[in-house]
N, C-alpha and C positions, 0 to 999 in steps of 0.2 A: 497373354498377361496383362493385367490392368496396370495403367501408368501409376507410378508411385505419388505422383502429384494429385490424381484424382482421389487417391486413398486419404490424403490429407485435408479434403475439402469437407465443410465449408470452413474449417479452422484457419487454413492458409489465407484464404481471401479476407476473413475478418480481421486476423491479427495484422495483416499488412496495411489494411485500410486505417485500423484504429491507430496503429503507430504513426502513419503519415499525417492523421488528424492531430494527434497529441503534439508531434514534432513541430508541425505548422503552426499550432496554437500557442506553442511556447516561444517560438521564433517571432511570430506576429506581435505577441504581448510585449516582448523584450524591445523590438524596434519601435512600437507604439509608445513604450514608455520613454524612450529617448527623445522622440519627436513631438508627443502630443501631452500638453499639460493636463494633469488629473488622472491620467492612466498609469497605474501601477500594478505590480505583482501583488496579490493579496497578502503575501508574507513579507512585503516590503512597505506596506503602510504604515503610518505614524501611530495610528490607534491600535490598542491591544485590548482584546477581550478573552476572558477565561471563565468557563463555567465549571463550578465546584461540584465534579461528579460523585463524591464521595459523601455528599449531603444533600438530603431533600427535607422538605417541611411543607405544612399545610396550615392554613388558617381560615376563619370563616370568611375574611375579606377576600382571599384568594379563591376560596370555593365559589362565592358569589360572582366574581369576576368573570370566571370561566363558565358560568351558567350550570353548574353542577346540580344535579338533582338532590333531593333530600336523602340523606345517607350516604351520599357519594362524596369522597374526599380527593382533592386534587393535590398531587404532590408537585412541588416546584424546587429545582435547584437553583441557587444563587449564580448569576453571571457578573463578573467583576471587570469593569471596562476603565481604560484611561485613555483620554485623548491625546495626551502628550507623553509618549512612552519614552523612558531613558534608553541609552544605548544597551544596557544589560537587559531590559525587558525586550527590546526588539531581538536581541540575540537568542534569548529563551523561546520567544516566539517562533523564530526561524527554525530552531531545533525541534520545535513541537510540530511545525507543519511539513518541513522539508523530507524528513526521513521516508514517510509513507509515499510520496511522490517519487523519490529515488528508487524505492523498492518496486513500485509499479513500472516506472520507465525502463529500470534495468531488467525487470521480469519480461516486458514486451520485446525489449531488444534480443534477449537470449532465447525467447520462444521463436522469434522471426528468424533468428540465425539457425535454429533447431529445423524449423519447417522448410527453410530454404535449402539447407544441407541435405534433409531427407529427400526433398523432391529432385535435386541435382545428382545425388550419389547413391540414392536408394534409402528405403526405410530399414531394411535389415542389414545394417553395416556397423562396424565398431565405432566409427565416427558419430553416428546417431546415438548410440548407446552412452557414449561419453558426453554428448551434448545433453542428453537427458538427465544425467547425473550431476552435471554442472548446473542446470536450471533447478533441480532439486536442492541442491546445497544452497543456492541463492535464496530460494523461498524459506528453507528451513532455517538457516542462519540469519538471513536478512529480516525475516519477520519477528524473531526473538529480539534481535537488536534494535530494531525499529520500536517495538514496544517498550522496551527498557529506556531507549534515549528519549522518547516522546513523554514517558512517565516521570523522568528526571526532570525534563524541561519543564513540564506543568507544575511539578512540586516547587521548583526555583522560581517559576514565574508567579505563581500563587503566593509565595512568601513575600514577593515585592507588592502585591495588592492588598494583603490582609494584615492587619496590625497583631502585634504580640504572637502568642503561641497558637492563634485560631487556625493558622494554616496546617497545623499538624492534623487538627480535628477534620479540616476540609480536604486533606491530601487526596490527590487523584491516584487510585491504585491502578496498577498495569494488570491487564488479562492476558491469559494464554491463548495466543492465536491458533486455536485448534484447526480451523480449515486449511490455512497454508501449511501447517505441520503435516496434516494427513494427505493433503495433496503432494508434498515433497516425498513422503513415504510411498505414494502412489507411483510417482516419476522413478524412484529407485527401483519398484517392482519391475515396471516397464523397461527400465534400462536392462534388467537382468533378463527379461523376456526377450528383448531383441538381441542381446548377447548371445543367448542360447540359440536363437534363430540363425544368427551368423556362423555360429559352429556347426549347426545341423546343415546349413547350406554347403559349407566348406567340405563336409564329409560326403555329401552327396555328389558334389563335383569331382572330388577325389575319387570316388568309387566309380563314377562314369568315365 
């Protein structure tokens, strides 16, 4: 019989390596920010910039600046930056940047837990099916909450950078995260397949 860990390669090794690199980078960045001047996490910097994704425009100056050929239009979205951000702008920036990182890190931790548990206890176990469902719910709920939270943070931050009612016209709309949603649905499906395999194995062992 093939070793269950071999069935999980190369994903097992890749996730373990990437998770170590991410965690070491975060820890190293935090330690450096405490002892070295000028080293900060990107979401803790004083400056704040935001691109208004909901609006793009073109002009002859912009077209010529980017070397567009005749008949070609260059679309550009405005980017608003402030070098001396207020506390509220820093908070909105943090809410804009942090959810995606939390979603990624949490997903890596859950995937690593799933793979290690499957390598230790076996692929076709109730625990593996349960961990597949947990990872699926994390991706499904987390991706939707991340998109909504970041869209709200962008809209609030934009309102502090643009005068009057122009922020409504330039507002950043949130997009449906189709890839994480379908990945989550796939995990739910594989969880049912694994669970069915567990039942079949138990029936075979009971018959023998």
